[in-house]
N, C-alpha and C positions, 0 to 999 in steps of 0.2 A: 323604421326604426329598431325593431327588432335584429336584421344585421347586421346593423350598426354595433350592436351589444355582443354579439357572437364575435363580432372580427377581434372587439376590441377583448374578451374573454380569452380566443385561440392566440391572441398577440402577446397575452399576458404569461398562459398557458408556455409558447415555444418560446418567450423571455427567460423564463425560470429554468427550463430545460440547457437554454445552450448556458446559461453562470451554471447549471451542476453538474455541466457535462465538465464545463472548464476547470473547476474545483478538484483538486488532486485528493482530497478527504485523510490531509494531513499525513501521506508517506511521498517517498520520493519517487515518484512511475517516469519521470520524463529522463532523457541523457544525458548526463553530464558533457559538453559540447566544450572538448580542450582541442588543441592542437588541429585545428580544422584547417586543412592542409587547398582546400575550395571554398570560394564562395556556399555560406548560410545555404541551407537546401530544406526544406519539407521531404523530409522519406516516409512517406507514412508505411510503405511498403517493409520496409526496414526497419522501425522501429522495433525496441527490445523495453518489454512495459518490466523494468527491474523495479527492487529498493534493496536497499540498505538491511545484511544482520538474512537474507534472503537463504535458504539452502539450497545448495548444492543440485541435490536431485531437482527439485522442482525448476530449476534452470535447465536440466539435462532434457526432463517432463517436457516443458515448453519448446524449447529450441535445441536439441538435440545435444550431441557432442559437438564438444570445440574441434574448431580447426587444427589447432595446436594447444598445448598445456605444457608451459615453461614454467621452473622451480626461478625460486624469488630467494634472496636472502636479504632482509634489511634489518639492522641492529638487533641482530644475532640471532631473529625471529626466521620460521619457515614460512611463505608464500607459495601460492601458484597464479601464472597469470594464464586464462585462459581465454583465446585469442576466436572470432568470430569473422569470418568475412561473407561478405557478398554482393553481388552486384547488380548494379542496378543503371538504368538508364533515365535521362528526362528529354520531354522535347524541347527544344529549342528555336525551330520554326520552319519554315519552307527558304530553299534557295532555288533560285534558277538558275539551270546546270546547261541549257541549251537553246533555240529558239526554232521552235514551226514557221514555217512560211501558211500562210490560210489564204486563200481563195475567198474571195465573197465577192454578191454582187451591190454595190452603191444604190438604195433606192432611190435617191433623190437623182443622182446623172445618169445612173442608168449602165454605167462603166463597171467594165471586171476592174477590181482591186485589190491590191496583195496587204498582208500584215503581218508581221514580224510577232509570234506570240509568245511570253516563255514557258519552256518546258522545265517544270520544279521537279525537287525530292524533298524529302523529309529530314531533317538533319537532328541527329539525338547526342546526350553529350553523356559516353560512357562514365560512371563512376563506380567506383570499388567502394565500399563502405565496411573498415576495420574495427568491431567493438572488443576492447580489454576491458577483461573483470579480475577482480583483485579477488585472488579466495582465501582466507585461512582460516584454519582447522572446521572445513565445510561449510563456511558462508561470506555469500559478498559483502565486501568490505567497502567497495569504489568500483567508479568503469571509466571509461571514457570510448569517445566516437571518434572517429578519424573519416572523413570523407576526403575520396584523390580522385583528380580527374586524369581517365587516362587513355583518353583519346576520343572520338568524334564516331558515329557511324552514319552513314547515310542511306534510304530506304528510296 
């Protein structure tokens, strides 16, 4: 009975932690996803934890200098568009590329037999992640992330 109650307590603690980690705490810490050119993907290693009103010094401290910074005028106000680019790849699967002939001894008949065995390669979908930040007076106003397919690679 003691093991059963311990399992219930651990299960409750894990559930609580799971729900706590899913909450955003009132800040917008996820990426705005508009203009997605590829299917939606989970790019955990590419996520930028951003929030509206974030200071540009904090952004530079966390992510370094942007790949490009372009001026933008909108309704008489001056803005900057900071662009961060990164590349990643997602595992897609295995693809047979050729076949090898394998000789073996059939244990039932005692005969030598030949079998074709596929030789496979790992396929990865290469992606470019482009995150654009709209900056005004040193503060982050909004952002968007775009994911583009850039080809496949075979290992």
